[in-house]
N, C-alpha and C positions, 0 to 999 in steps of 0.2 A: 504494500500499499504506500503511494505517494505522501509524503508529508505536505501539508496545507502550506502556502505561502504566508511569510509573516504580514506581508501587506497586501490587502484584497485588490487594490489598483492594479498591481502586478499581474494578478491572476486574470482579471478583466483585459487587460492590455495583452497578454499572451494569448488568451481566447479569439481577441479581437484580431490580431495578426494572423492567427491560424484561418480564420474564417475568410478574410482576404485573400490570403494565400489559396485557398481553396476556391474562391470564386475566380481569381485571375486563372488558376488552373483550369478551371472549367470553361471560362471565355476563351483561352487559346486552344483547348480540345475542341470548341465548337466552331470557332471563327478563324483559327490560326491557318488553315489551307487557304481559304478564299482571300485573307488578308495577305498572304504570301504571294498569292498568284496576282492580286492587286499591284503589290509594291513591283513584282516582276515586270509586268505589262507597263506599268508607269516608266521603271528605268529602261525598257526597251522604246517606248515611245520617245522619252527625252534622247536616247542612243540615235534613234532615227532622225529626230528634229537636229541635231548637230552634225550628223551626217549629211543631211539635205544642205543645211546652211554652209558647211564647208564646199559643198560641191559647187552651190552658188556663188561662192566667194572665188573660187579657183576659175570658174566660168568668166565670172567679171573681170579677174586678172588678166585672162587670155584675151578677152576683148578689148581690155585697157591697152594691153601691147600692141595689139593691131590698131587701135586708133592712133596711139602715138606715132607709129610707124608710118601710118597714111598722114598724120599732121606734119611730121618730118618732110616728107616729099612735098606737100605743099609750101612748106617753110623754105626748101630748097628751090623753090621756082618752078617746080613740076606739076602744074595744076590737075593735067589729065591723069596722071599716074596716082595722085592723090584721091581725085573722084574715083578712079576705078578701085583702089584699094579700100574706099568707105563704102562701096556698095553693098556687100554682105552685111556691114554693120547696119547701113541705112534699112535694111529689109529685115533684119532681126528682131527678136523678141523684146530685147531689153528697151524700155521707152526712152530711157536718159540718153542712151548711146546711140539710139536710133534718132533721136532729136539733133544731138549733136554731130553724128555724121552727116544728115540732111543740112543743116546748117553749113558745115565744112565743104560740102559738095556744093552749096549755094555760092560759097566763097570762092571755090574753084572755078566755077562758071563765070562768076564775075570778073576773076582775073582772066579769063579767055575772053571776056567781052560779050559772052552769051547771057544777056539780061532775062531773056525770057526763061530759060532753065533756070536761073539763079531764083528767080521770082516764084517760080513752081515748087522749086526745093522749099525754099522760105515758106510758102504757103501751106505745104504739107506739115509743116511743124505747127504753124499757127492755127490749123484746124485739129491739131491732135490733142484730144481731151484727156490722155494718158500722161501727158507731157506738164510739167509745173508750170503755172500761170506766168511766172518771171520768164521762162524760156519762150513762150508762146508770144508774150509782149515784145521780146527782143525780135523774135521771127517776123511779127506783124511790121515792126518799124523797118527791118531790113527788105521785106517783101516791099513795101512802100517805096522806099530808097531804090530799090531796084527798078521799079516800073515808074518813077516819078515822072519821068519826061513824056510817058504816054499816058499818064492819067489825067483826068480832068481835075482840077482843083476842088471842085465839091467832093469828089471820090475820096480824095486824099484826106479831106477834114472829116469826112464821114467814117472812114475807116478808122483814123486816130483819136476821135471824139471820145472813147473811153478812156484812153490812156492820159489824155491831156486832162479829163476832169479828175485825175488822181495826182496831185502835185508830190505825193510820196512813193510814187511808183518809180523804180530805178529806170525805166524807159521814158518817164517824163520829159527830161530835157530834150532828147532828140525828137520825140514826138511834137512837143511844143515848136520846136524849131522848124519841122517839115510843115506843120500846121499854118505857121505864120508866113512862111513863103509861100504856100497854096494860096492864103489868103490875101496876099499881095499881087498874086497873078490874077 
């Protein structure tokens, strides 16, 4: 026979600890395998996400290298080679690189004196809703600048009205200048 403890609180604490341990043991017996499965699935999903993110980063790095090489061609005075090198990027799925490649192709066309092609390239970026508004605004200004000599002054003012209405817009100075020149005509 066991001796009774000298302090009744000690006995109650030991019984309470034994009940909690028993409850914890029955909880893990009942829910341990499903919880383990959930943890494993969660870890696999996280690993898949990290793998997907890494593959996207590698693809963007490769795209950036191609874009940089094409820009070097443009910088070296070879606009036709730059435009050709930009073509796969300009038709790719990445909206930012696509917009930058189209703008660069427009620059290459301007360097060759082909304002119609340049305006068309800038227009594609200006109309692309997947691209950030700031890039679309720059493309709108560049398109208007490329077509400026062939556009009616009212068309220039109408096209740039939204940009001129926002003085905090980074494209505001150029848009305001083109609008003012069109108003003077």
